[in-house]
C-alpha atoms as one frame of an Amber mdcrd trajectory, in Angstrom:
protein
   2.249  18.439 -27.607   5.583  16.690 -26.430   6.284  12.990 -27.754   8.837
  10.711 -27.072   9.144   7.132 -28.356  10.171   4.396 -25.912  12.982   2.280
 -26.429  12.940  -1.570 -26.479  15.263  -1.447 -23.649  14.520   1.743 -21.989
  17.790   4.014 -21.523  17.941   5.849 -17.812  16.749   9.182 -18.760  13.656
   7.666 -20.165  12.940   5.485 -17.112  13.753   9.006 -15.555  11.314  10.691
 -17.920   8.511   7.768 -16.871   8.802   8.114 -13.390   8.038  11.762 -13.822
   5.334  11.484 -16.288   3.681   8.945 -14.452   3.943  10.858 -10.942   1.771
  13.146 -12.591  -1.163  10.559 -11.636  -2.761  11.796  -8.242  -3.066   8.523
  -5.854  -4.324   7.615  -2.331  -2.232   6.653  -0.018  -1.978   3.172   1.834
  -0.535   0.913   4.479  -0.096  -2.956   3.572   0.381  -5.128   6.381   1.190
  -8.324   7.124   2.537 -11.397   9.292   6.141 -13.547   8.434   7.359 -15.792
  10.961   5.389 -14.317  14.195   6.565 -10.554  13.134   4.274  -7.827  11.616
   5.336  -6.349   8.248   4.291  -2.921   6.582   4.898  -0.846   3.862   3.249
   2.686   2.371   1.929   1.944  -0.924   0.218   3.982  -3.651  -0.638   1.213
  -6.300  -3.735  -0.588  -4.736  -7.031  -0.330  -6.766 -10.832  -1.447  -5.975
 -11.375  -4.644  -8.572 -14.768  -6.012  -7.960 -17.895  -4.890  -5.766 -19.216
  -8.743  -6.588 -17.463 -10.274  -4.606 -15.571  -7.967  -2.679 -11.753  -7.440
  -4.243  -9.239  -5.514  -4.355  -5.475  -5.568  -5.494  -1.868  -4.196  -4.405
   1.241  -4.294  -6.164   4.679  -4.399  -4.019   7.923  -4.620  -4.998   9.105
  -8.218  -5.531  12.170  -7.717  -3.370  10.811  -6.008  -0.425  10.141  -7.762
   2.759   6.180  -7.065   2.571   6.330  -8.773  -0.433   7.518 -11.524   0.855
   4.961 -11.531   3.785   2.222 -11.573   1.906   3.034 -13.690  -0.645   3.545
 -16.437   2.024   0.752 -15.575   4.829  -1.673 -15.402   1.978  -3.775 -12.491
   3.939  -3.301  -8.799   4.224  -4.570  -5.633   5.535  -4.246  -2.347   3.260
  -5.393   0.294   5.880  -6.225   3.853   3.517  -4.498   6.936   5.224  -5.842
  10.123   6.042  -4.053  13.334   5.864  -2.852  13.837   9.367  -0.988  10.555
   9.065   1.450  11.614   6.268   4.674  10.826   8.911   3.274   7.457   9.562
   3.362   7.066   5.444   6.939   8.213   5.302   7.948   6.100   8.020   6.759
   2.991   5.988   7.822   4.186   3.036  11.798   4.340   3.991  14.181   1.651
   2.998  15.981  -0.595   5.211  13.280  -0.240   8.596  13.810  -2.430  10.800
  11.590  -5.629  11.305  11.463  -5.508  14.663   9.620  -2.498  16.230   8.429
  -1.431  12.644   5.145  -0.601  13.917   6.009   0.229  17.822   5.413   3.852
  16.951   2.909   3.602  14.934  -0.788   2.941  16.616  -2.786   0.191  15.649
  -5.180  -3.041  16.663  -5.137  -6.795  15.280  -7.932  -8.028  13.376 -10.001
 -10.493  14.671  -9.408 -13.339  12.509  -5.996 -13.057  11.653  -4.711 -10.946
  13.883  -3.273  -8.707  11.142  -2.171  -4.711  11.669  -4.463  -2.460  11.111
  -3.313   0.850  11.276  -5.786   3.573  14.303  -6.873   6.618  12.374  -7.166
   5.051   8.893  -9.930   6.572   7.302 -11.242   2.418   6.362  -9.525  -0.355
   6.159  -9.623  -4.089   4.840  -8.372  -7.089   5.394  -8.040  -9.725   2.076
  -6.963 -13.438   1.291  -4.957 -13.779  -1.722  -7.202 -15.567  -4.132  -4.313
 -14.893  -7.460  -0.539 -13.343  -7.643   0.887 -12.100 -11.233   4.579 -10.972
 -12.092   4.775  -7.361 -13.400   8.245  -6.628 -14.656   9.701  -5.533 -10.599
   6.401  -6.454  -9.068   3.963  -8.593  -7.815   0.433  -7.692  -8.153  -1.929
  -9.467  -5.271  -5.492  -9.846  -5.936  -7.479 -10.491  -2.602 -10.947 -11.455
  -1.662 -12.410  -9.603   0.951 -12.807 -11.370   4.405 -13.367  -7.976   7.102
 -13.385  -4.466   6.684 -14.456  -1.431   8.567 -13.417   1.759  10.030 -10.383
   2.283  12.515 -11.172   3.555  15.649 -10.423   7.473  15.476 -11.343   7.773
  11.645 -12.760  11.416  11.833 -10.925  12.438   9.231 -12.702  10.814   6.435
 -13.331  13.712   4.280  -9.198  14.500   4.583  -7.548  11.246   2.695  -3.782
  11.646   2.132  -2.961  11.658  -1.453   0.561  11.152  -3.624   1.376  13.955
  -6.214   4.025  14.706  -8.465   6.451  12.636  -6.162   4.700  14.616  -2.846
   2.568  13.397  -0.255  -0.471  16.101   0.118  -3.758  16.549   1.080  -7.065
  17.671  -0.919  -7.456  20.934   1.745
């Protein structure tokens, strides 16, 4: 068995090795959206989890220097759309650094939630609207815990059996 102790202050090589090993975890792919200063913000995420069924609660981890982090923190309301395997191009677009704020979702079909008007991606497997109940700092990220305010399946979500997953630094489908 391979063993490598981590230095208290990890070297660049150790960080890279960690990224490689952590990439062997298959994760669902989603998009977090929020509104801030009258503009839509969105980013692809793989670090999210269902926390509790009673009351329905989820969490998402966002890079603390990203625009989406500021938008979610400021608005206190966000959506998570779970992507299907045909939405790989959407995942790539919204994961690209330096995307424009204006027109970010112009090429992405979406509709708005009734309560907050936050974007939900059309064709997603499922979507959730959440109100932030707590925020925790974890290294370079903020962990947002949210209580469910609305949920559903997006129109045209016929690919419920074909989720988009991230594994070994690539998007993949289960088929």
